[in-house]
All heavy atoms as an XYZ file, in Angstrom:
777
protein
N      19.009    -60.930     24.519
C      19.771    -62.145     24.382
C      21.094    -61.942     25.105
O      21.745    -60.915     24.945
C      20.011    -62.434     22.897
C      20.913    -63.616     22.651
S      21.222    -63.912     20.886
C      22.428    -62.653     20.530
N      21.470    -62.909     25.884
C      22.739    -62.846     26.599
C      23.575    -64.061     26.245
O      23.120    -65.194     26.375
C      22.502    -62.812     28.121
O      21.666    -61.686     28.411
C      23.791    -62.682     28.886
N      24.801    -63.833     25.800
C      25.747    -64.894     25.459
C      25.160    -65.938     24.526
O      25.269    -67.140     24.751
C      26.301    -65.550     26.734
C      27.098    -64.559     27.564
O      27.721    -63.673     26.967
O      27.082    -64.666     28.795
N      24.515    -65.469     23.464
C      23.975    -66.374     22.456
C      25.086    -67.004     21.635
O      26.111    -66.375     21.349
N      24.913    -68.241     21.248
C      25.890    -68.977     20.457
C      25.777    -68.552     18.997
O      24.756    -68.788     18.346
C      25.628    -70.479     20.606
C      26.594    -71.337     19.813
O      27.548    -70.788     19.215
O      26.392    -72.561     19.797
N      26.817    -67.925     18.462
C      26.793    -67.418     17.096
C      27.504    -68.348     16.121
O      27.981    -67.918     15.075
C      27.418    -66.012     17.044
C      26.733    -64.952     17.900
C      27.424    -63.610     17.734
C      25.255    -64.846     17.591
N      27.557    -69.641     16.440
C      28.182    -70.597     15.516
C      27.155    -71.120     14.507
O      27.409    -72.095     13.809
C      28.819    -71.751     16.286
O      27.836    -72.455     17.026
N      26.008    -70.474     14.423
C      24.949    -70.803     13.474
C      23.927    -69.687     13.486
O      24.082    -68.690     14.205
N      22.871    -69.815     12.714
C      21.801    -68.812     12.706
C      21.137    -68.758     14.079
O      21.008    -69.777     14.755
C      20.752    -69.153     11.653
C      21.274    -69.010     10.243
O      22.234    -68.288      9.988
N      20.643    -69.692      9.309
N      20.721    -67.572     14.483
C      20.114    -67.387     15.801
C      19.064    -66.292     15.717
O      19.287    -65.257     15.083
C      21.194    -67.000     16.816
C      20.779    -66.808     18.258
C      20.333    -68.138     18.860
C      21.920    -66.246     19.073
N      17.912    -66.514     16.354
C      16.838    -65.512     16.406
C      16.493    -65.257     17.863
O      16.281    -66.194     18.631
C      15.581    -66.002     15.663
O      15.936    -66.298     14.304
C      14.492    -64.953     15.671
N      16.437    -63.977     18.254
C      16.092    -63.627     19.628
C      14.591    -63.795     19.854
O      13.819    -63.915     18.899
C      16.451    -62.167     19.957
O      15.611    -61.294     19.192
C      17.910    -61.871     19.690
N      14.192    -63.746     21.094
C      12.767    -63.684     21.429
C      12.229    -62.345     20.909
O      12.963    -61.362     20.803
C      12.574    -63.784     22.933
N      10.959    -62.318     20.582
C      10.366    -61.070     20.105
C      10.163    -60.111     21.274
O      10.000    -60.525     22.419
C       9.052    -61.346     19.387
C       8.038    -62.064     20.239
C       6.881    -62.594     19.426
O       7.095    -63.356     18.478
O       5.736    -62.241     19.773
N      10.194    -58.817     20.959
C      10.036    -57.763     21.956
C       8.859    -56.897     21.543
O       8.790    -56.442     20.395
C      11.315    -56.892     22.052
C      11.118    -55.733     23.008
C      12.509    -57.733     22.458
N       7.932    -56.651     22.456
C       6.797    -55.792     22.164
C       7.248    -54.335     22.163
O       7.889    -53.875     23.111
C       5.690    -55.986     23.199
O       4.648    -55.052     22.963
N       6.924    -53.624     21.094
C       7.217    -52.188     21.016
C       5.936    -51.396     20.770
O       5.970    -50.254     20.329
C       8.277    -51.890     19.927
C       9.631    -52.429     20.347
C       7.875    -52.432     18.572
N       4.793    -52.014     21.087
C       3.505    -51.350     20.926
C       3.483    -50.070     21.759
O       3.926    -50.060     22.900
C       2.379    -52.278     21.371
C       1.001    -51.645     21.224
C      -0.068    -52.581     21.655
N      -0.314    -53.523     20.550
C      -1.248    -54.452     20.583
N      -2.005    -54.600     21.642
N      -1.418    -55.239     19.552
N       2.994    -49.005     21.196
C       2.876    -47.683     21.824
C       4.230    -47.020     22.077
O       4.306    -46.052     22.820
C       2.085    -47.744     23.141
C       0.756    -48.431     23.002
C       0.471    -49.563     23.746
C      -0.210    -47.972     22.118
C      -0.745    -50.218     23.616
C      -1.429    -48.620     21.984
C      -1.692    -49.742     22.737
O      -2.884    -50.397     22.604
N       5.292    -47.534     21.496
C       6.620    -46.939     21.638
C       7.043    -46.384     20.283
O       6.855    -47.019     19.255
C       7.625    -47.966     22.147
C       7.260    -48.557     23.513
C       8.165    -49.724     23.849
C       7.341    -47.480     24.584
N       7.609    -45.191     20.280
C       7.933    -44.510     19.031
C       9.361    -44.751     18.559
O       9.622    -44.826     17.368
C       7.722    -43.001     19.181
C       6.285    -42.666     19.506
O       5.398    -43.195     18.818
O       6.055    -41.892     20.441
N      10.283    -44.813     19.489
C      11.698    -44.902     19.150
C      12.325    -46.109     19.837
O      12.106    -46.336     21.019
C      12.423    -43.626     19.575
C      11.816    -42.406     18.917
O      11.638    -42.363     17.715
N      11.466    -41.411     19.719
N      13.107    -46.869     19.068
C      13.714    -48.089     19.581
C      15.201    -48.073     19.248
O      15.585    -47.775     18.115
C      13.064    -49.344     18.950
C      13.729    -50.613     19.449
C      11.567    -49.374     19.228
N      16.026    -48.397     20.230
C      17.465    -48.556     20.015
C      17.814    -50.018     20.266
O      17.370    -50.610     21.249
C      18.255    -47.658     20.956
N      18.580    -50.595     19.343
C      18.999    -51.991     19.451
C      20.513    -52.017     19.381
O      21.112    -51.487     18.434
C      18.412    -52.827     18.302
C      16.884    -52.730     18.313
C      18.891    -54.272     18.395
C      16.235    -53.158     17.028
N      21.132    -52.616     20.392
C      22.589    -52.725     20.403
C      22.975    -54.200     20.364
O      22.549    -54.988     21.206
C      23.180    -52.077     21.645
C      24.702    -52.094     21.645
C      25.274    -51.349     22.813
O      24.684    -51.293     23.881
N      26.439    -50.769     22.630
N      23.756    -54.548     19.358
C      24.286    -55.905     19.237
C      25.772    -55.855     19.574
O      26.494    -54.994     19.078
C      24.080    -56.435     17.828
N      26.210    -56.769     20.427
C      27.613    -56.853     20.835
C      28.050    -58.293     20.596
O      27.362    -59.223     21.008
C      27.788    -56.495     22.327
C      29.243    -56.580     22.743
C      27.210    -55.117     22.624
N      29.181    -58.493     19.946
C      29.627    -59.852     19.687
C      31.115    -59.997     19.970
O      31.875    -59.055     19.859
C      29.306    -60.281     18.266
C      29.862    -59.397     17.195
C      31.071    -59.536     16.563
C      29.254    -58.233     16.632
N      31.247    -58.542     15.643
C      30.139    -57.728     15.664
C      28.048    -57.567     16.837
C      29.856    -56.592     14.907
C      27.776    -56.446     16.094
C      28.656    -55.967     15.143
N      31.489    -61.212     20.366
C      32.877    -61.553     20.663
C      33.278    -62.680     19.726
O      32.638    -63.732     19.688
C      33.038    -61.993     22.134
C      34.470    -62.413     22.418
C      32.612    -60.873     23.074
N      34.334    -62.440     18.981
C      34.831    -63.408     18.017
C      35.463    -64.590     18.732
O      36.333    -64.428     19.570
C      35.869    -62.733     17.117
C      36.339    -63.600     15.967
O      35.844    -64.734     15.827
O      37.194    -63.121     15.206
N      34.984    -65.794     18.386
C      35.568    -67.011     18.936
C      36.408    -67.739     17.908
O      36.871    -68.838     18.141
N      36.602    -67.138     16.751
C      37.380    -67.745     15.681
C      36.803    -67.461     14.316
O      35.902    -68.154     13.863
N      37.293    -66.406     13.669
C      36.891    -66.037     12.302
C      35.387    -65.859     12.141
O      34.799    -66.251     11.138
C      37.398    -67.082     11.300
O      38.792    -67.194     11.381
N      34.734    -65.243     13.123
C      33.289    -65.040     13.090
C      32.900    -64.071     11.980
O      33.515    -63.014     11.819
C      32.811    -64.486     14.439
C      31.321    -64.192     14.572
C      30.518    -65.492     14.439
C      31.027    -63.534     15.905
N      31.876    -64.437     11.210
C      31.314    -63.502     10.231
C      29.836    -63.813     10.018
O      29.398    -64.955     10.164
C      32.075    -63.562      8.898
O      31.887    -64.800      8.265
N      29.078    -62.778      9.714
C      27.640    -62.889      9.498
C      27.017    -61.512      9.550
O      27.711    -60.504      9.475
N      25.698    -61.447      9.693
C      24.987    -60.174      9.775
C      23.880    -60.250     10.812
O      23.218    -61.281     10.947
C      24.337    -59.819      8.434
C      25.292    -59.445      7.350
C      24.571    -59.008      6.082
O      23.432    -59.432      5.837
O      25.176    -58.230      5.336
N      23.703    -59.145     11.561
C      22.540    -58.995     12.422
C      21.468    -58.294     11.618
O      21.723    -57.284     10.969
C      22.878    -58.164     13.669
C      23.535    -58.951     14.752
C      24.908    -58.915     14.920
C      22.782    -59.732     15.619
C      25.517    -59.641     15.923
C      23.378    -60.460     16.618
C      24.759    -60.419     16.775
N      20.246    -58.819     11.647
C      19.118    -58.238     10.933
C      17.961    -58.037     11.912
O      17.873    -58.731     12.920
C      18.691    -59.147      9.783
C      19.811    -59.337      8.763
C      19.382    -60.196      7.617
C      20.508    -60.361      6.635
N      20.428    -59.491      5.501
N      17.080    -57.098     11.603
C      15.930    -56.788     12.443
C      14.662    -57.153     11.682
O      14.506    -56.799     10.515
C      15.875    -55.279     12.799
C      17.230    -54.759     13.266
C      14.773    -55.016     13.821
C      17.770    -55.399     14.513
N      13.757    -57.863     12.353
C      12.458    -58.216     11.781
C      11.366    -57.471     12.535
O      11.467    -57.283     13.753
C      12.168    -59.717     11.924
C      13.148    -60.589     11.170
O      13.707    -60.127     10.162
O      13.331    -61.748     11.584
N      10.313    -57.079     11.833
C       9.160    -56.450     12.451
C       7.893    -57.228     12.148
O       7.818    -57.950     11.150
N       6.883    -57.095     13.025
C       5.604    -57.767     12.828
C       4.484    -56.911     13.402
O       4.640    -56.296     14.456
C       5.603    -59.127     13.526
O       4.325    -59.734     13.418
N       3.358    -56.885     12.712
C       2.169    -56.212     13.227
C       1.282    -57.202     13.971
O       0.737    -56.891     15.022
C       1.388    -55.534     12.071
C       0.072    -54.969     12.572
C       2.234    -54.436     11.451
N       1.179    -58.434     13.450
C       0.291    -59.420     14.071
C       0.978    -60.334     15.084
O       0.326    -61.139     15.734
C      -0.413    -60.259     12.999
C       0.539    -61.114     12.166
O       1.735    -61.196     12.490
O       0.075    -61.700     11.167
N       2.302    -60.229     15.229
C       3.023    -61.054     16.203
C       3.274    -62.471     15.730
O       3.863    -63.264     16.449
N       2.857    -62.782     14.515
C       3.049    -64.128     13.959
C       3.926    -64.108     12.718
O       4.831    -64.920     12.580
C       1.679    -64.748     13.598
O       0.884    -64.794     14.780
C       1.843    -66.149     13.044
N       3.652    -63.181     11.826
C       4.386    -63.081     10.563
C       5.399    -61.948     10.655
O       5.015    -60.782     10.802
C       3.406    -62.817      9.417
C       2.398    -63.935      9.290
O       2.762    -65.060      8.986
N       1.137    -63.642      9.556
N       6.680    -62.300     10.591
C       7.754    -61.311     10.688
C       8.379    -61.066      9.329
O       8.534    -61.984      8.526
C       8.833    -61.796     11.670
C       8.427    -61.652     13.101
C       7.647    -62.616     13.706
C       8.816    -60.554     13.839
C       7.254    -62.483     15.027
C       8.431    -60.408     15.157
C       7.650    -61.377     15.754
N       8.745    -59.819      9.084
C       9.371    -59.413      7.827
C      10.649    -58.653      8.159
O      10.682    -57.825      9.080
C       8.403    -58.497      7.071
C       8.884    -58.040      5.734
C       8.761    -59.102      4.648
O       7.942    -60.031      4.786
O       9.506    -58.998      3.672
N      11.707    -58.912      7.397
C      12.969    -58.202      7.611
C      12.796    -56.718      7.286
O      12.235    -56.361      6.248
C      14.054    -58.800      6.717
C      15.393    -58.140      6.898
C      16.466    -58.749      6.004
O      16.390    -59.957      5.709
O      17.373    -58.002      5.606
N      13.269    -55.866      8.178
C      13.181    -54.418      7.970
C      14.276    -53.959      7.018
O      15.395    -54.482      7.054
C      13.310    -53.677      9.301
C      12.312    -54.056     10.379
C      12.539    -53.214     11.625
C      10.886    -53.897      9.895
N      13.970    -52.979      6.213
C      14.950    -52.386      5.308
C      15.762    -51.370      6.108
O      15.319    -50.258      6.333
C      14.239    -51.713      4.136
C      15.204    -51.027      3.185
O      16.436    -51.139      3.371
O      14.724    -50.363      2.255
N      16.938    -51.767      6.541
C      17.767    -50.888      7.366
C      18.625    -49.946      6.543
O      19.367    -49.137      7.095
C      18.647    -51.714      8.304
C      17.874    -52.554      9.318
C      18.839    -53.352     10.187
C      16.977    -51.691     10.187
N      18.513    -50.008      5.229
C      19.291    -49.086      4.395
C      18.815    -47.652      4.578
O      19.526    -46.715      4.246
C      19.208    -49.484      2.926
O      17.886    -49.332      2.443
N      17.606    -47.481      5.123
C      17.073    -46.131      5.328
C      17.428    -45.572      6.703
O      17.110    -44.440      7.008
C      15.537    -46.124      5.171
O      14.979    -47.004      6.150
C      15.126    -46.576      3.786
N      18.094    -46.379      7.554
C      18.508    -45.896      8.868
C      19.946    -45.407      8.792
O      20.684    -45.737      7.867
C      18.418    -47.005      9.936
O      19.420    -47.988      9.660
C      17.043    -47.645      9.967
N      20.353    -44.651      9.787
C      21.726    -44.167      9.802
C      22.710    -45.277     10.123
O      23.870    -45.210      9.749
C      21.895    -43.044     10.849
O      21.490    -43.537     12.117
C      21.069    -41.835     10.481
N      22.255    -46.328     10.788
C      23.159    -47.394     11.206
C      23.286    -48.501     10.167
O      24.342    -49.108     10.032
C      22.686    -47.990     12.530
N      22.230    -48.803      9.433
C      22.267    -49.871      8.453
C      22.380    -51.249      9.085
O      22.159    -51.424     10.274
N      22.728    -52.226      8.284
C      22.859    -53.612      8.738
C      24.181    -53.780      9.470
O      25.192    -53.220      9.072
C      22.794    -54.578      7.528
C      23.078    -56.004      7.940
C      21.441    -54.478      6.844
N      24.174    -54.564     10.546
C      25.396    -54.831     11.302
C      26.115    -56.012     10.673
O      25.683    -57.141     10.782
C      25.065    -55.133     12.755
N      27.211    -55.731      9.988
C      28.028    -56.783      9.392
C      29.087    -57.196     10.402
O      29.823    -56.364     10.917
C      28.690    -56.292      8.093
O      27.654    -55.889      7.189
C      29.530    -57.382      7.461
N      29.134    -58.488     10.685
C      29.999    -59.013     11.745
C      31.305    -59.522     11.161
O      31.314    -60.377     10.287
C      29.271    -60.157     12.492
C      30.188    -60.806     13.502
C      28.005    -59.640     13.148
N      32.407    -58.970     11.649
C      33.748    -59.494     11.404
C      34.563    -59.182     12.647
O      34.652    -58.035     13.055
C      34.429    -58.850     10.180
O      34.406    -57.437     10.332
C      33.739    -59.227      8.889
N      35.107    -60.208     13.292
C      35.859    -59.988     14.525
C      34.944    -59.564     15.658
O      33.725    -59.636     15.572
N      35.511    -59.100     16.763
C      34.746    -58.642     17.930
C      34.401    -57.171     17.751
O      35.253    -56.371     17.389
C      35.565    -58.823     19.207
O      35.874    -60.172     19.420
N      33.138    -56.805     18.028
C      32.722    -55.422     17.845
C      31.326    -55.230     18.421
O      30.785    -56.127     19.076
C      32.736    -55.057     16.359
C      32.928    -53.566     16.102
O      32.865    -52.765     17.060
O      33.117    -53.203     14.934
N      30.714    -54.081     18.138
C      29.337    -53.796     18.529
C      28.712    -52.911     17.474
O      29.413    -52.311     16.674
C      29.287    -53.145     19.914
C      29.900    -51.756     20.010
C      28.924    -50.645     19.665
O      27.744    -50.737     19.962
N      29.405    -49.596     19.023
N      27.373    -52.856     17.463
C      26.663    -52.043     16.482
C      25.373    -51.535     17.119
O      24.669    -52.302     17.780
C      26.350    -52.880     15.248
C      25.924    -52.083     14.062
N      26.794    -51.311     13.331
C      24.718    -51.941     13.475
C      26.136    -50.731     12.340
N      24.875    -51.098     12.402
N      25.069    -50.263     16.915
C      23.863    -49.646     17.462
C      22.950    -49.241     16.316
O      23.380    -48.568     15.376
C      24.234    -48.425     18.301
C      23.111    -47.729     19.034
C      22.486    -48.654     20.075
C      23.635    -46.471     19.715
N      21.699    -49.678     16.379
C      20.705    -49.358     15.362
C      19.569    -48.599     16.030
O      19.050    -49.036     17.059
C      20.160    -50.639     14.698
C      21.292    -51.388     13.995
C      19.029    -50.317     13.732
C      20.919    -52.779     13.557
N      19.179    -47.468     15.450
C      18.087    -46.665     15.986
C      16.923    -46.693     14.998
O      17.098    -46.406     13.815
C      18.555    -45.227     16.192
C      17.503    -44.336     16.792
C      18.011    -42.918     17.008
O      18.933    -42.479     16.288
O      17.478    -42.248     17.889
N      15.752    -47.073     15.501
C      14.532    -47.071     14.698
C      13.645    -45.945     15.204
O      13.309    -45.905     16.387
C      13.808    -48.412     14.819
C      14.612    -49.659     14.462
C      13.796    -50.918     14.753
C      15.032    -49.628     13.011
N      13.263    -45.039     14.325
C      12.468    -43.870     14.698
C      11.078    -44.000     14.088
O      10.925    -44.445     12.948
C      13.155    -42.580     14.221
C      14.530    -42.472     14.889
C      12.308    -41.353     14.534
C      15.393    -41.376     14.331
N      10.058    -43.592     14.851
C       8.656    -43.688     14.417
C       8.279    -45.129     14.078
O       7.800    -45.422     12.974
C       8.372    -42.756     13.238
C       8.530    -41.305     13.613
O       8.203    -40.910     14.725
N       9.043    -40.512     12.703
N       8.503    -46.005     15.012
C       8.231    -47.432     14.845
C       6.737    -47.648     14.632
O       5.917    -47.112     15.368
C       8.721    -48.211     16.083
C       8.332    -49.659     16.003
C      10.226    -48.059     16.225
N       6.403    -48.439     13.634
C       4.988    -48.647     13.322
C       4.593    -50.120     13.351
O       3.642    -50.526     12.703
C       4.673    -48.057     11.939
O       5.516    -48.623     10.964
N       5.302    -50.930     14.113
C       4.964    -52.345     14.243
C       4.733    -52.662     15.708
O       5.106    -51.905     16.596
C       6.048    -53.274     13.681
C       7.238    -52.577     13.119
C       8.351    -52.302     13.888
C       7.233    -52.146     11.796
C       9.432    -51.628     13.372
C       8.312    -51.465     11.285
C       9.414    -51.212     12.074
O      10.470    -50.536     11.567
N       4.147    -53.810     15.958
C       3.828    -54.237     17.315
C       5.004    -54.947     17.983
O       5.228    -54.809     19.170
C       2.611    -55.165     17.286
C       2.172    -55.598     18.660
O       1.894    -54.713     19.492
O       2.137    -56.813     18.915
N       5.764    -55.712     17.193
C       6.855    -56.518     17.757
C       8.079    -56.476     16.842
O       7.956    -56.339     15.631
C       6.412    -57.968     17.928
C       5.244    -58.084     18.865
C       4.877    -59.522     19.137
N       3.864    -59.562     20.157
C       4.100    -59.517     21.462
N       5.326    -59.454     21.901
N       3.120    -59.541     22.321
N       9.249    -56.625     17.457
C      10.492    -56.756     16.708
C      11.275    -57.937     17.266
O      11.029    -58.397     18.386
C      11.359    -55.474     16.773
C      11.734    -55.152     18.227
C      10.676    -54.307     16.100
C      12.793    -54.071     18.348
N      12.193    -58.422     16.475
C      13.140    -59.437     16.929
C      14.424    -59.230     16.138
O      14.436    -58.591     15.086
C      12.590    -60.843     16.728
C      12.429    -61.244     15.288
C      11.820    -62.619     15.143
N      11.778    -62.986     13.721
C      11.154    -64.035     13.267
N      10.484    -64.833     14.089
N      11.171    -64.310     11.973
N      15.515    -59.767     16.663
C      16.823    -59.635     16.022
C      17.278    -61.024     15.582
O      17.113    -61.990     16.318
C      17.849    -59.012     16.997
C      19.215    -58.902     16.352
C      17.367    -57.647     17.478
N      17.826    -61.092     14.382
C      18.360    -62.355     13.860
C      19.835    -62.201     13.540
O      20.258    -61.170     13.012
C      17.655    -62.758     12.562
C      16.295    -63.315     12.721
C      15.700    -63.775     11.396
N      15.577    -62.671     10.448
C      16.138    -62.655      9.237
N      16.885    -63.649      8.812
N      15.952    -61.624      8.439
N      20.612    -63.240     13.855
C      21.984    -63.319     13.387
C      21.999    -64.330     12.252
O      21.583    -65.474     12.425
C      22.943    -63.768     14.486
C      24.355    -63.937     14.008
C      25.117    -62.828     13.672
C      24.909    -65.196     13.857
C      26.423    -62.977     13.203
C      26.210    -65.361     13.402
C      26.965    -64.242     13.072
N      22.446    -63.887     11.071
C      22.551    -64.764      9.907
C      24.023    -65.157      9.782
O      24.880    -64.333      9.468
C      22.034    -64.068      8.632
C      22.169    -64.989      7.436
C      20.590    -63.626      8.824
N      24.286    -66.412     10.062
C      25.636    -66.959     10.142
C      26.274    -67.106      8.765
O      25.621    -67.512      7.810
C      25.544    -68.336     10.819
C      26.831    -69.097     10.857
C      27.800    -68.793     11.786
C      27.059    -70.132      9.967
C      28.988    -69.510     11.831
C      28.235    -70.855      9.998
C      29.210    -70.543     10.930
N      27.566    -66.752      8.691
C      28.349    -67.019      7.484
C      29.472    -68.006      7.779
O      29.641    -68.973      7.056
C      28.960    -65.733      6.924
O      27.967    -64.898      6.409
N      30.244    -67.739      8.865
C      31.374    -68.610      9.176
C      31.855    -68.345     10.601
O      31.525    -67.330     11.211
C      32.521    -68.371      8.191
N      32.665    -69.273     11.128
C      33.346    -69.073     12.398
C      32.491    -69.401     13.602
O      31.521    -70.147     13.530
N      32.880    -68.807     14.732
C      32.202    -69.034     16.006
C      32.346    -67.795     16.868
O      33.243    -66.981     16.672
C      32.796    -70.246     16.715
N      31.457    -67.664     17.853
C      31.512    -66.543     18.779
C      30.264    -66.485     19.625
O      29.397    -67.361     19.543
N      30.174    -65.465     20.453
C      29.000    -65.249     21.290
C      28.500    -63.828     21.071
O      29.250    -62.951     20.666
C      29.304    -65.462     22.790
O      30.351    -64.563     23.178
C      29.714    -66.891     23.081
N      27.219    -63.616     21.372
C      26.652    -62.296     21.167
C      25.607    -61.931     22.189
O      25.022    -62.798     22.828
N      25.414    -60.631     22.358
C      24.384    -60.100     23.231
C      23.597    -59.066     22.437
O      24.161    -58.349     21.599
C      24.989    -59.426     24.457
C      25.780    -60.358     25.335
C      26.329    -59.634     26.552
O      26.035    -58.474     26.808
N      27.130    -60.336     27.320
N      22.282    -58.995     22.698
C      21.438    -57.984     22.082
C      20.666    -57.285     23.185
O      20.065    -57.941     24.032
C      20.452    -58.610     21.052
C      19.487    -57.555     20.530
C      21.230    -59.242     19.905
N      20.699    -55.962     23.174
C      19.977    -55.157     24.162
C      19.011    -54.241     23.407
O      19.369    -53.664     22.380
C      20.957    -54.307     24.977
C      22.057    -55.114     25.591
N      21.901    -55.838     26.744
C      23.329    -55.337     25.192
C      23.028    -56.459     27.045
N      23.903    -56.171     26.109
N      17.788    -54.096     23.925
C      16.778    -53.252     23.295
C      16.281    -52.242     24.323
O      15.998    -52.582     25.470
C      15.588    -54.106     22.792
C      14.494    -53.211     22.210
C      16.048    -55.118     21.760
N      16.192    -50.984     23.890
C      15.632    -49.923     24.719
C      14.649    -49.143     23.852
O      14.910    -48.920     22.663
C      16.719    -48.987     25.213
C      16.204    -47.933     26.168
S      17.504    -46.798     26.673
C      16.967    -45.351     25.813
N      13.517    -48.761     24.419
C      12.517    -48.033     23.644
C      11.869    -46.965     24.501
O      11.860    -47.059     25.727
C      11.458    -49.008     23.117
N      11.311    -45.944     23.841
C      10.588    -44.889     24.560
C       9.518    -44.305     23.666
O       9.564    -44.405     22.452
C      11.542    -43.797     25.022
C      12.125    -42.970     23.921
C      12.953    -41.834     24.464
C      13.298    -40.873     23.351
N      13.726    -39.591     23.824
N       8.532    -43.709     24.304
C       7.482    -43.010     23.561
C       7.779    -41.520     23.630
O       8.486    -41.044     24.506
C       6.116    -43.324     24.140
O       6.039    -42.891     25.478
N       7.244    -40.794     22.687
C       7.460    -39.332     22.664
C       6.578    -38.645     23.677
O       5.556    -39.024     24.028
C       7.186    -38.775     21.284
C       8.351    -39.052     20.355
O       9.479    -39.230     20.808
N       8.084    -39.108     19.070
């Protein structure tokens, strides 16, 4: 996602991670005025039904948005076919970018 409008809820396009073991997701956001919310990661095996991943077990956890910043989330031993990133809006305005990189062992 490039320069996504974060003045409301936003979901990125899904990304195939089939046959990939490790995935890094970087969210970058620019505050346009009291921006707040959370970036969340969803996974799917069938590509149709997505479920929010429990990021409390990762070293990065959930990306809580306040002001301009960035957050890097690493998923190890990925066991789903597709992922997507969601921004759950709380208040304010801003723009955001999401970058995904993956590799197999």
